[in-house]
VOGUGU-623987 format. One line per 8 residues: number of its first residue (from 0); their letters; for each residue x, z, y of C-alpha. Coordinates in Angstrom, 2 decimals, m for minus. Last residue first. Example, Ala and Ser with C-alpha at 12.3 -4.5 7.8 and 13.67 -1.06 7.14 Angstrom:
1 = SA = 13.67/7.14/m1.06 | 12.30/7.80/m4.50
END
This chain:
554 = XXXXXXXX = 65.15/m150.85/60.29 | 64.31/m150.91/64.00 | 67.54/m150.96/66.03 | 67.80/m148.04/68.43 | 67.65/m147.59/72.20 | 67.39/m143.96/73.22 | 64.36/m142.53/74.97 | 64.75/m139.27/73.09
546 = XXXXXXXX = 61.67/m139.96/70.97 | 63.06/m143.33/69.93 | 63.07/m146.53/71.94 | 62.90/m149.87/70.16 | 65.08/m152.88/69.33 | 63.63/m155.55/67.10 | 65.58/m157.92/64.91 | 64.52/m161.34/63.71
538 = XXXXXXXX = 62.08/m161.73/66.57 | 59.96/m164.82/65.90 | 59.96/m167.33/68.76 | 56.57/m168.49/69.94 | 56.78/m172.20/70.77 | 53.39/m173.04/69.20 | 52.02/m170.80/71.92 | 48.96/m168.55/71.94
530 = XXXXXXXX = 50.88/m165.46/70.70 | 53.09/m165.80/73.77 | 56.76/m164.79/73.80 | 58.42/m168.24/73.67 | 55.65/m169.22/76.04 | 57.27/m167.19/78.81 | 54.43/m167.04/81.31 | 55.40/m166.37/84.91
522 = XXXXXXXX = 54.53/m169.59/86.73 | 52.24/m170.69/83.86 | 49.48/m168.27/84.74 | 47.17/m170.23/82.45 | 44.77/m167.28/82.08 | 45.30/m167.02/78.33 | 49.04/m167.59/78.85 | 49.18/m164.63/81.23
514 = XXXXXXXX = 47.54/m162.41/78.59 | 49.97/m163.65/75.95 | 52.94/m163.18/78.26 | 52.22/m159.50/79.01 | 51.30/m158.68/75.39 | 54.31/m160.42/73.74 | 56.63/m157.54/74.69 | 54.77/m155.44/72.16
506 = XXXXXXXX = 57.09/m156.69/69.40 | 57.22/m159.64/67.01 | 57.68/m160.67/63.37 | 55.65/m163.78/62.65 | 52.73/m163.61/60.20 | 49.91/m164.32/62.66 | 51.73/m167.16/64.46 | 49.83/m170.01/62.86
498 = XXXXXXXX = 46.47/m168.48/63.74 | 47.39/m168.08/67.42 | 48.88/m171.59/67.50 | 45.52/m172.99/66.37 | 43.70/m170.93/68.93 | 46.02/m172.19/71.66 | 45.56/m175.81/70.59 | 41.75/m175.45/70.59
490 = XXXXXXXX = 41.79/m174.28/74.22 | 38.38/m175.07/75.77 | 36.40/m175.19/72.53 | 38.18/m172.11/71.18 | 37.56/m170.22/74.41 | 33.86/m171.17/74.19 | 33.64/m169.82/70.65 | 35.05/m166.50/71.85
482 = XXXXXXXX = 38.47/m165.17/70.89 | 39.56/m161.98/69.14 | 43.18/m160.89/68.97 | 44.37/m157.94/66.89 | 47.75/m156.19/66.72 | 47.99/m153.30/64.27 | 51.13/m151.14/64.52 | 54.54/m150.84/62.85
474 = XXXXXXXX = 56.38/m148.59/65.32 | 55.52/m144.97/64.43 | 55.15/m145.71/60.72 | 58.65/m147.23/60.70 | 60.13/m143.85/61.59 | 61.89/m143.11/64.88 | 64.78/m140.72/64.33 | 63.92/m138.61/67.37
466 = XXXXXXXX = 60.27/m138.36/66.52 | 57.73/m139.32/69.20 | 54.76/m139.33/66.83 | 52.38/m137.09/64.85 | 53.92/m135.84/61.60 | 57.33/m135.95/59.96 | 57.70/m134.58/56.46 | 61.35/m135.61/56.19
458 = XXXXXXXX = 60.88/m136.32/52.47 | 58.53/m139.18/53.24 | 55.11/m140.03/54.72 | 54.21/m136.70/56.32 | 51.54/m138.51/58.31 | 53.56/m140.11/61.11 | 51.78/m142.16/63.74 | 51.85/m145.55/65.41
450 = XXXXXXXX = 52.55/m146.57/69.00 | 50.87/m147.76/72.22 | 48.08/m149.31/70.22 | 47.31/m153.04/70.33 | 43.99/m154.79/70.83 | 43.55/m158.13/72.55 | 40.18/m159.49/73.57 | 39.45/m163.07/74.58
442 = XXXXXXXX = 36.84/m164.80/76.71 | 35.22/m168.04/77.80 | 31.81/m166.58/78.54 | 28.87/m166.26/76.15 | 28.21/m162.77/77.65 | 27.04/m161.57/74.22 | 30.56/m162.06/72.82 | 31.95/m159.41/75.13
434 = XXXXXXXX = 29.33/m156.87/74.09 | 29.91/m157.71/70.41 | 33.71/m157.44/70.84 | 33.44/m154.01/72.48 | 31.14/m152.91/69.63 | 33.61/m154.08/66.99 | 36.45/m152.26/68.77 | 34.54/m148.98/68.90
426 = XXXXXXXX = 33.30/m149.18/65.30 | 36.77/m149.93/63.89 | 38.19/m147.14/66.07 | 35.69/m144.84/64.37 | 36.97/m145.81/60.93 | 40.50/m145.25/62.26 | 39.48/m141.71/63.33 | 38.09/m141.11/59.84
418 = XXXXXXXX = 41.40/m142.33/58.45 | 43.22/m139.60/60.39 | 41.00/m136.92/58.98 | 41.50/m138.18/55.44 | 45.26/m138.50/55.99 | 45.69/m135.04/57.43 | 43.60/m133.33/54.78 | 45.34/m135.17/51.96
410 = XXXXXXXX = 48.80/m134.62/53.43 | 48.37/m130.86/53.69 | 50.63/m129.99/56.65 | 48.14/m127.34/57.70 | 47.00/m125.76/60.91 | 45.63/m128.93/62.49 | 43.39/m127.04/64.85 | 39.61/m126.69/64.69
402 = XXXXXXXX = 37.07/m128.21/67.03 | 35.79/m130.74/64.52 | 36.56/m129.86/60.94 | 39.73/m131.01/59.23 | 39.10/m133.29/56.31 | 38.04/m133.10/52.65 | 36.76/m135.74/52.83 | 36.71/m139.32/54.03
394 = XXXXXXXX = 33.38/m140.10/55.72 | 33.66/m137.87/58.80 | 32.24/m140.66/60.95 | 28.83/m138.96/61.26 | 30.51/m135.96/62.92 | 31.51/m137.93/66.01 | 35.17/m139.12/66.37 | 38.36/m138.16/68.19
386 = XXXXXXXX = 38.18/m134.36/67.76 | 39.06/m134.51/64.06 | 42.27/m136.39/64.88 | 43.77/m133.67/67.01 | 46.05/m135.45/67.68 | 45.64/m139.02/69.02 | 43.80/m141.43/66.78 | 42.12/m143.67/69.31
378 = XXXXXXXX = 42.06/m142.00/72.69 | 41.33/m145.32/74.35 | 42.73/m147.24/77.32 | 40.73/m150.32/78.40 | 42.13/m153.09/80.57 | 39.59/m155.54/81.94 | 40.66/m158.86/83.41 | 38.23/m161.03/85.37
370 = XXXXXXXX = 37.52/m164.52/86.58 | 33.99/m164.35/87.97 | 31.18/m162.13/86.67 | 33.39/m159.16/87.58 | 31.72/m158.68/90.99 | 28.78/m157.20/89.14 | 25.27/m157.91/90.40 | 24.32/m159.81/87.27
362 = XXXXXXXX = 25.37/m156.80/85.17 | 26.84/m158.13/81.91 | 30.66/m157.73/82.10 | 31.03/m154.79/84.45 | 27.97/m152.85/83.33 | 28.88/m153.26/79.67 | 32.32/m151.79/80.22 | 30.96/m148.88/82.28
354 = XXXXXXXX = 28.48/m148.11/79.48 | 30.68/m148.74/76.46 | 33.67/m146.67/77.59 | 32.00/m143.39/76.53 | 32.30/m144.86/73.04 | 35.89/m143.63/73.11 | 34.69/m140.04/72.65 | 34.31/m137.46/75.42
346 = XXXXXXXX = 36.03/m134.04/75.25 | 38.64/m134.70/77.93 | 36.27/m134.74/80.88 | 35.22/m137.14/83.64 | 36.48/m140.18/81.72 | 38.31/m142.50/84.12 | 36.67/m145.61/85.54 | 38.68/m148.01/87.64
338 = XXXXXXXX = 37.95/m150.71/90.18 | 39.70/m153.48/92.05 | 43.14/m152.24/91.05 | 45.85/m150.86/93.40 | 44.75/m147.22/92.97 | 45.29/m147.53/89.19 | 48.99/m148.44/89.31 | 50.53/m145.37/91.00
330 = XXXXXXXX = 48.86/m142.86/88.70 | 49.44/m145.26/85.82 | 53.13/m144.33/85.39 | 52.25/m140.65/85.38 | 50.09/m140.90/82.26 | 46.32/m140.97/82.74 | 44.35/m137.68/82.68 | 40.70/m137.99/81.58
322 = XXXXXXXX = 41.55/m140.33/78.74 | 38.45/m142.39/77.96 | 39.90/m145.04/80.24 | 38.59/m148.09/82.04 | 40.84/m150.15/84.27 | 39.40/m153.11/86.16 | 40.92/m156.33/87.51 | 39.20/m159.08/89.49
314 = XXXXXXXX = 41.17/m162.28/89.18 | 42.48/m164.25/92.18 | 45.90/m165.24/90.80 | 47.58/m162.39/92.64 | 45.09/m160.06/90.98 | 46.12/m161.40/87.58 | 49.81/m160.76/88.30 | 49.03/m157.24/89.60
306 = XXXXXXXX = 47.18/m156.42/86.39 | 50.12/m157.75/84.38 | 52.10/m154.94/85.98 | 54.04/m155.11/89.21 | 57.82/m155.40/89.24 | 60.80/m153.13/89.88 | 59.66/m150.03/87.99 | 58.70/m151.76/84.73
298 = XXXXXXXX = 61.73/m153.98/85.13 | 63.93/m150.89/84.69 | 63.08/m150.76/80.98 | 65.51/m153.51/80.01 | 66.42/m153.06/76.32 | 63.07/m151.50/75.41 | 61.43/m154.39/77.26 | 59.99/m154.82/80.75
290 = XXXXXXXX = 57.80/m157.84/81.53 | 54.98/m155.44/82.34 | 51.87/m153.82/80.82 | 53.13/m153.24/77.31 | 56.53/m151.86/78.36 | 54.88/m149.48/80.86 | 52.62/m148.27/78.02 | 55.46/m147.60/75.56
282 = XXXXXXXX = 57.59/m144.98/77.32 | 54.91/m142.57/78.52 | 52.91/m143.19/75.31 | 55.71/m142.21/72.89 | 56.99/m144.17/69.88 | 58.52/m147.05/71.82 | 58.77/m150.81/71.40 | 55.54/m151.10/69.42
274 = XXXXXXXX = 55.82/m153.43/66.41 | 53.82/m156.33/65.11 | 54.41/m157.75/61.61 | 51.01/m158.53/60.06 | 49.11/m159.91/63.03 | 45.31/m159.83/62.74 | 43.24/m162.75/64.06 | 39.54/m162.34/64.77
266 = XXXXXXXX = 37.23/m165.33/65.36 | 34.65/m163.91/62.94 | 34.40/m160.15/62.30 | 33.94/m159.24/58.66 | 37.03/m157.08/58.30 | 36.42/m155.73/61.83 | 33.22/m154.07/60.64 | 34.48/m152.50/57.40
258 = XXXXXXXX = 37.73/m151.23/58.97 | 38.69/m148.06/57.05 | 37.92/m149.28/53.53 | 40.28/m147.48/51.19 | 43.24/m148.94/49.24 | 45.25/m150.21/52.19 | 47.31/m153.39/52.27 | 44.63/m156.03/52.91
250 = XXXXXXXX = 45.16/m156.17/56.67 | 41.49/m155.43/57.16 | 42.25/m151.99/55.64 | 43.88/m150.66/58.82 | 45.84/m147.61/57.55 | 49.19/m149.40/57.16 | 49.20/m150.78/60.71 | 49.40/m147.39/62.37
242 = XXXXXXXX = 47.23/m146.30/65.27 | 48.55/m143.56/67.60 | 46.47/m144.67/70.60 | 44.90/m148.02/71.37 | 45.34/m150.09/74.51 | 42.46/m152.59/74.69 | 43.16/m155.72/76.81 | 40.11/m157.76/77.76
234 = XXXXXXXX = 39.95/m161.24/79.21 | 37.00/m162.85/80.99 | 36.83/m166.46/82.18 | 34.45/m167.96/84.72 | 33.12/m171.46/84.35 | 34.01/m173.44/87.49 | 37.42/m171.91/87.34 | 39.52/m170.73/90.29
226 = XXXXXXXX = 43.15/m169.75/90.31 | 45.34/m168.65/93.28 | 48.96/m169.64/92.86 | 51.41/m167.13/91.41 | 54.61/m166.22/93.25 | 55.10/m162.91/91.43 | 54.61/m160.93/94.67 | 55.56/m157.31/95.49
218 = XXXXXXXX = 53.89/m155.89/98.60 | 52.75/m152.61/97.03 | 55.85/m152.32/94.90 | 57.21/m149.46/97.02 | 54.64/m147.12/95.46 | 56.50/m147.65/92.18 | 59.28/m145.51/93.67 | 57.21/m142.44/92.88
210 = XXXXXXXX = 57.70/m143.24/89.22 | 61.46/m143.25/89.74 | 61.08/m139.78/91.25 | 59.20/m138.69/88.16 | 62.11/m139.92/86.04 | 64.41/m137.73/88.10 | 62.01/m134.86/87.43 | 62.30/m135.50/83.72
202 = XXXXXXXX = 66.10/m135.83/83.91 | 66.38/m132.45/85.62 | 64.08/m130.91/82.99 | 66.21/m132.57/80.28 | 69.33/m130.93/81.65 | 67.76/m127.52/82.10 | 66.20/m127.44/78.66 | 69.36/m128.81/76.99
194 = XXXXXXXX = 71.44/m126.02/78.49 | 69.48/m123.40/76.52 | 70.10/m124.63/73.83 | 72.81/m127.20/73.12 | 72.39/m130.90/73.85 | 73.52/m130.47/77.47 | 77.03/m129.68/76.24 | 77.11/m133.28/75.03
186 = XXXXXXXX = 75.93/m134.61/78.36 | 78.57/m132.54/80.19 | 81.32/m133.82/77.94 | 79.99/m137.38/78.33 | 80.26/m137.16/82.10 | 83.71/m135.57/82.14 | 85.12/m138.02/79.56 | 83.54/m141.03/81.27
178 = XXXXXXXX = 85.03/m140.01/84.60 | 88.46/m139.47/82.98 | 88.22/m142.83/81.21 | 87.50/m144.62/84.48 | 90.51/m142.88/86.07 | 92.76/m143.67/83.07 | 91.93/m147.40/83.40 | 90.26/m150.22/81.49
170 = XXXXXXXX = 88.39/m147.80/79.22 | 88.19/m147.52/75.43 | 85.33/m145.93/73.54 | 84.03/m144.94/70.11 | 86.88/m143.33/68.21 | 88.56/m142.10/71.38 | 85.40/m140.28/72.41 | 85.23/m138.37/69.12
162 = XXXXXXXX = 88.85/m137.22/69.41 | 88.53/m136.16/73.06 | 85.30/m134.25/72.25 | 86.95/m132.40/69.42 | 90.04/m131.71/71.53 | 87.96/m130.37/74.42 | 86.01/m128.01/72.13 | 89.22/m126.74/70.53
154 = XXXXXXXX = 90.69/m126.05/73.95 | 87.52/m124.26/75.03 | 87.62/m122.20/71.82 | 91.23/m121.20/72.41 | 90.51/m120.30/76.02 | 87.62/m118.02/74.93 | 89.74/m116.34/72.27 | 92.39/m115.65/74.88
146 = XXXXXXXX = 89.76/m114.22/77.28 | 88.55/m111.96/74.45 | 92.08/m110.67/73.94 | 92.67/m110.35/77.66 | 89.47/m108.18/78.00 | 89.91/m106.03/74.91 | 93.06/m104.40/76.24 | 91.22/m102.59/79.04
138 = XXXXXXXX = 87.67/m103.70/79.87 | 84.57/m105.28/78.34 | 81.50/m103.38/79.58 | 79.07/m100.78/78.22 | 78.15/m98.42/81.10 | 74.39/m98.87/81.16 | 73.74/m97.96/77.52 | 71.35/m100.45/75.93
130 = XXXXXXXX = 67.79/m99.13/75.46 | 66.23/m101.00/78.36 | 67.35/m104.28/76.76 | 65.51/m103.33/73.56 | 62.11/m102.98/75.30 | 62.53/m106.32/77.06 | 63.43/m108.04/73.79 | 60.52/m106.51/71.91
122 = XXXXXXXX = 58.02/m107.73/74.48 | 59.55/m111.19/74.64 | 59.79/m111.39/70.82 | 56.09/m110.57/70.48 | 55.22/m113.26/73.02 | 57.36/m115.72/71.03 | 55.76/m114.87/67.66 | 52.24/m115.19/68.99
114 = XXXXXXXX = 52.96/m118.50/70.68 | 54.64/m119.82/67.55 | 51.60/m118.79/65.53 | 49.32/m120.71/67.85 | 51.07/m124.02/67.20 | 47.96/m126.24/66.99 | 46.10/m124.03/69.45 | 48.97/m124.30/71.92
106 = XXXXXXXX = 48.93/m128.07/71.59 | 45.21/m128.41/72.17 | 45.38/m126.00/75.12 | 48.17/m128.04/76.73 | 46.16/m131.23/76.25 | 43.19/m129.60/77.97 | 45.21/m128.30/80.92 | 46.90/m131.60/81.70
98 = XXXXXXXX = 50.37/m132.66/80.70 | 52.76/m133.85/83.40 | 55.54/m131.26/83.16 | 55.21/m130.82/79.38 | 55.17/m134.60/78.84 | 58.24/m135.03/81.01 | 59.97/m132.31/79.01 | 59.20/m134.16/75.77
90 = XXXXXXXX = 60.18/m137.49/77.28 | 63.55/m135.96/78.39 | 64.34/m134.53/74.95 | 64.01/m131.03/73.50 | 65.80/m129.91/70.35 | 64.86/m131.66/67.05 | 62.47/m131.23/64.14 | 59.89/m133.03/66.25
82 = XXXXXXXX = 56.90/m130.66/66.28 | 58.55/m127.38/65.26 | 61.86/m128.00/66.95 | 60.10/m129.22/70.06 | 57.86/m126.19/70.14 | 60.81/m123.84/69.50 | 62.70/m125.33/72.48 | 59.72/m124.94/74.81
74 = XXXXXXXX = 58.90/m121.44/73.51 | 62.51/m120.29/74.25 | 62.17/m121.03/77.95 | 61.52/m117.40/78.96 | 64.17/m116.16/76.50 | 66.94/m118.25/78.03 | 67.52/m117.76/81.75 | 65.46/m114.62/82.31
66 = XXXXXXXX = 66.37/m112.85/79.09 | 69.93/m114.13/79.41 | 70.21/m112.37/82.78 | 68.85/m109.14/81.26 | 71.20/m109.45/78.28 | 74.26/m109.69/80.56 | 73.02/m106.94/82.89 | 72.65/m104.56/79.92
58 = XXXXXXXX = 75.99/m105.68/78.46 | 78.05/m105.18/81.58 | 78.87/m108.40/83.29 | 81.87/m110.70/83.82 | 83.59/m110.94/80.44 | 80.27/m110.58/78.59 | 79.09/m113.89/80.04 | 82.08/m115.98/79.08
50 = XXXXXXXX = 81.80/m114.79/75.50 | 78.13/m115.72/75.37 | 78.57/m119.21/76.77 | 81.56/m119.80/74.52 | 79.54/m118.88/71.41 | 76.89/m121.53/71.97 | 79.36/m124.25/72.92 | 81.44/m123.40/69.83
42 = XXXXXXXX = 78.49/m123.50/67.44 | 77.21/m126.86/68.71 | 80.69/m128.37/68.61 | 81.20/m127.15/65.04 | 77.88/m128.73/64.06 | 78.81/m132.01/65.66 | 82.22/m131.83/63.97 | 80.50/m131.48/60.59
34 = XXXXXXXX = 78.77/m134.86/60.89 | 75.93/m136.76/62.58 | 73.97/m133.69/63.66 | 70.38/m133.90/64.96 | 69.14/m135.29/61.67 | 69.91/m131.95/60.03 | 67.56/m129.97/62.29 | 66.96/m127.23/59.69
26 = XXXXXXXX = 69.84/m124.76/59.55 | 71.78/m125.48/62.71 | 68.64/m126.01/64.82 | 67.00/m122.86/63.48 | 70.15/m120.86/64.30 | 70.21/m122.24/67.84 | 66.48/m121.53/68.35 | 66.84/m117.95/67.08
18 = XXXXXXXX = 70.07/m117.28/69.00 | 68.53/m115.07/71.70 | 66.36/m113.22/69.21 | 69.24/m112.64/66.80 | 71.47/m111.62/69.68 | 69.00/m109.02/70.84 | 68.70/m107.54/67.36 | 72.50/m107.29/66.98
10 = XXXXXXXX = 72.81/m105.68/70.44 | 70.19/m103.06/69.54 | 71.82/m102.27/66.20 | 75.30/m102.01/67.76 | 74.02/m99.81/70.59 | 72.33/m97.40/68.18 | 75.52/m97.08/66.10 | 77.67/m96.22/69.10
2 = XXX = 79.70/m98.77/71.03 | 82.67/m97.91/73.20 | 84.15/m100.58/75.47
END
């Protein structure tokens, strides 16, 4: 294998481009590695793949194959590294697969410089590959030497994995241990780029298949008896987006007034220690709507949602969303409801919900004048914050301008823009309550976001949500319950319990049981997990899902 000076320079440049994501991970994704052996593993897996390739192909073919298998998916890895500070995860790949055109455009605008860099690298890479000599191939004495180095590295890799597995696991038999070793070895290799992309893509499609299995729940029954009230009841669940507890001033812990309307709202209870069980929408919403928890997610795919429970009890159920493209989980749920309204385009604000909402609860011809449940999904404070509210809500300045991308990590700009979106959420929720109150029905409204948000709060400089570490700002969220005067007259003991429970530590798993408790669906209500119960048990420790979908203990 003879290499001239030109070949050496070309090969060096190609390797730098191919290894850019790996190098970035080693240098900057510190939280991805637990100790030095993790870094050594990452380096060895990366090098072994390259050594193995050059043993079988000439260099031009080798780099051409890698260009197809690795360079084309480089933007995905770089996007995850940029947004999360970590390589790709299954939720990240699932989001990419299921995202709509508008969301994709918003993301690409936010990371435009990565797109430019990657396209430039693609062009340069292709040009360089064509300038490698065709006949360069490992042969002669070099081949057994390189093969020996490869075997040494593989042996080292196996020993590292064997040592780490022994520290953390024991098995009842050698066969079981062998299976665990093989499986965990593959999973660990799957954390290294580009193998991580292929593994997480497989897992994302597998997750999609699980979603498809929700169709089989069509005939599922909770065993709830049909309810009928002489005076109809109306309950509303509002699912917020990316709202963090700290920035809601009505809780008395924020220096600026972001919730002036809710702060003066009567019959409103705010919970001080409520936590979402996941920091990504795809993971958190199924946990909010079902009896599933972070520790037992499978229930979300084996049972119907709270909407199905209410329908079984004879309630009319509606879903209203300002999101034009619901998450995959909901695509199987929405067709089973009595009615649904989905925003016709992505650019609308949350106030677009007012009209269909008002029509359902006030129109005398509406079938929802009887016992009803309305579930509203809002955009809330989802990135880009400046596009979530009208111009007249840009109170806190300087802030990002509407229609522009978040191109800066300037904390002041980010926080001001984010707080403007909270100010708008205050207006939206207050209006929904006013409309509900005007019906004079026995009614309640619950508001809880799917997760919180990072705003470069500490030395890690995390922003948005879905981080792999899982920061407290992504989980500690506002939880509000409003009740009508007629609900208080009918259920004074429930209102009293609601007020007494406001400072208890709890998670989003209370949503399902609180809604069912409101409607007296006692067959499936766990009153130890209802905000309306004097038997509510405070959760001393809360387990949540991080951005990788892993179960962690909330600190």
